[in-house]
Residue, then its C-alpha position, 0 to 999 in steps of 0.5 A: x324312897x329313894x334318894x335320887x337327889x333332890x336337887x340337880x343344881x351343883x350344891x355338891x361337888x362330887x369327888x372320890x372322897x364322897x365314896x367314903x360315905x357310901x355303905x360297902x360290904x365291908x361296912x355291913x355286919x352279919x345279922x339275922x333277917x337282914x330285910x327286917x333289921x333296924x338296930x338302935x344305937x345308944x341313945x343315953x344322950x338323946x332328948x328323951x330318956x326311958x327307964x327301960x333297960x333296953x329300948x331295942x325291943x319296939x312294940x309294933x303298932x300293927x298285928x302280925x296279920x295287919x302287917x302281912x296285909x300291908x306288906x301285900x298291898x305294898x308289894x302289889x302296888x309295885x308289882x310292875x315297877x320293882x327296883x330294877x325298873x326304877x334304877x333303869x329309869x334313873x340311870x337312862x335319864x341321868x345318862x341322857x341329860x349328863x347328870x353327874x351329880x352323885x346325889x341323883x343316884x337311886x336308892x329305895x327303902x324296904x317296907x318293914x324296916x321303914x315301919x319299925x322306924x315309925x314304930x320307934x318314933x311312935x313308941x319312944x318319942x310320942x309322934x304320930x300317936x293320933x291319926x292325921x298329920x302329913x308326910x313329905x319325902x324329899x327325893x321321892x323316886x318311884x314313891x315307895x316311902x310316900x306309899x309306905x307312910x300312907x299305909x303305916x299311919x293314917x296320914x291326912x296327906x303324903x307328898x313326894x318331891x322328885x327331880x327326875x321326870x322318869x321316876x316322877x312318871x313311875x310314881x304317878x303310874x303307881x298312884x293310879x294303881x292305888x286309886x284303881x286297884x288297891x283302894x277298890x279291892x284291898x281292905x283299907x280304913x276309910x282314913x287311908x282311902x281319904x289320904x291325899x297323896x300327891x307328887x311334885x316333879x322339880x328341884x326340892x330347893x326351888x319348888x314350894x313345899x306343903x305347909x305344916x308337914x309333921x314328918x319329912x324323910x330324906x333318903x340322903x345316903x348319896x347327897x353331898x355336903x352342900x346339898x345337905x346344908x341347902x336342904x337343912x336351911x329350907x327345912x329350918x324355914x319350912x318345918x313347924x315346931x315339933x316336926x320330925x326329920x329323918x335323914x340317911x347316912x348324913x347328919x342334918x347339919x343344923x343343931x341350932x334348929x333341930x335336936x337329934x332324938x337318936x340314930x338307927x341302923x336301917x336296912x335299905x332296899x338298894x344300898x344295904x345298911x345305913x344309919x338313919x338319924x331322927x330329929x325334932x324341930x325346936 
């Protein structure tokens, strides 16, 4: 979940203007239960319309008890690797290797808002209706979005690609915790226990992506313009028709190959509120 950047190459020439793209306290408006927040924007011009008078009410695909159980599992997974640990690993490696690109700045998703976004996809765009499919996180950091996806839907496989070695190492440690602690001791469906979870260390613009991915996530708040264009080209080449792509803060610069479904205001773990954009591959 993090957007620790997908690429170390100089696809984004960072300057002071890029700071305007980062969320600030001034940009955030007050709301109740900020840790659970997902606000929907006006979607009257998007691909699918609904007769409902207000689409901001999303019916959860999990009961309160099931959500509480999944949240507990997620928190247990990251008990030894909280946000501060991942941020420190990212900061130290970037400093040691003199990486100056803002696209490598670390950020994370929050579990409940991420769940609500998946609920929106299921409820209004008829995505992930049946068990199965695959998930890919570009810039997967410590792996939070990957494990959140594995908990919130019965995927066949969940993948993450991360360029920083330290963050990749954390995701591998969490994967061991998943196999040795979570699966034997917590109640999970057989499908979830069989879900293949895999992390790749490397530049997302260079390494191979898994084939036929159904849902791609980019926590792209700190991604620069050139990186977004480069990723959009690779997404267009590798995504199958009907695949869903989610970006944060920055729109996907490819209206020719992707149709925008809607935008949501989502609370993130490290950066506060950000606008997430949901797309479908044509």
